[in-house]
C-alpha positions, 0 to 999 in steps of 0.5 A: 787967279787966285790971288790969296792962295800964294806961296808967302801966305802958305804956312811954311812947314819943315821935314828933318832928312839927313842931310840938313831941314828941308822948309817947304809950304803947302797949299790946297788940297787934291792930288799931290803936285810937287814943284822941284826948283834949280840952281840959285832960286828957291820955291818962289820960282813957282809963286806965279803958278800955285795960285792958279793951281792950288784951287785943284790939287795940293801944290807943294814947294819945297825950297830944296839945297840947290844954293838958295836955300837958308839953312845950311846943309850937315858938313858932310851931306851928299850934295852930288846930283845923285845925293840932290835926287835921294833928298827930293825922294827922301822928303816924297817919302817923309811926307808919305807922297805916293804917285806925285806929278812932280813939276821940275825946271832946269837942275830939278828937271835933271835931279827929277830925271835921275830919280825917276830912272832909279826910283821910278815907284817914287813918281806918278807922272812927271812934267819936264819944264825947260831943263838938264839932260843928256850932255848938256848939264851943265848948259855951256852957257853956265859953265864959267860959273860952275869953274868959277864957283866952285871954289869958296872965294870964286863964289862970293865975289860972284855973290857981291857982284849979284847984288848990282840989279844990272847984272843980272840980266847979263847971260850969265846970270837970269838973261837968257832964262827970264825971258820978260825978267824976274823982280827985282825983290824975289832975285834979291831972295835968291841972292841972300842965303849965298850973300849972308851965310859962309856955310850956304857957299860952302854946299853950294860949292859941293853943288857946282863941283859934283854937276857933270852930265854922265849924271844925266846920261847915265839918268836918260839911259835908266828911263829908257825903262821908265813908262809913267804920263810925262809931260815936256812943257818946253819954251820955243825960245830958249836959248839954254836947253834946247827944244830938239832934247825934249822931243829926244827925250819923248822919245825915249819914254813910254808915254811922252808928249812935248807940248811947246810954249812961244814967248818964253826963255827957260824960265816957263813958270816966270814968262808964261805962268798961266799957259803953265797952270793950264798944261798941268791941271790938263794933265795932271788930271 
């Protein structure tokens, strides 16, 4: 791994879209890889994967408005799943990226599926790591988060509780997502925007209220016509996103395969970054 190529060492840039500004980092050159994170994390999720790929690929890592973003969206921004998928598409358009490989995890995988089903021309290849799909959006484990976090007061209370490091290992937090844990400094950076900004909490309330499996079920229907190469790099021990969903999705897509990664939960970029980076490199090349 090239130690001097990191997300934090890359120059941060900003693109202004109609819903609000999107901060992102870019490192490397070559074929574009765009990394899509999920709910209540940001681009730091990919910090262990990007250094292995940046010597060969142009790695673009946005901080999407999914609850750990630092700049609030406009009050009338559409933060429903289709609205968030459109933000990803508009981000690609603004950067004039064509035939990108999108690499997605968790909620970001659901949004990538929606984009692929509605605007397949925006995507050259797709890598789905463990993520919401079919009737698993949100997963049953996290539905209490949707119920409580859908109100401003409830989300503020949850954010305060997550200041306690020991609670972050609970199943409702990161416990069933990262088998080998997440550094406290990184988890702090995921949490800070929600703790510090009422407007970020307002965005997150909107996101949580809009999540529904009707969006992923509709996307699955639309993906029956998606013929771009797709890799489903799934964790064998995933407790949140079933491995059989990956095989079911592969059977729907015209050009897909499943690769199983051992010793990992849902956050494969955290638990097995080198294995994931090798799979991405081979697939995207």
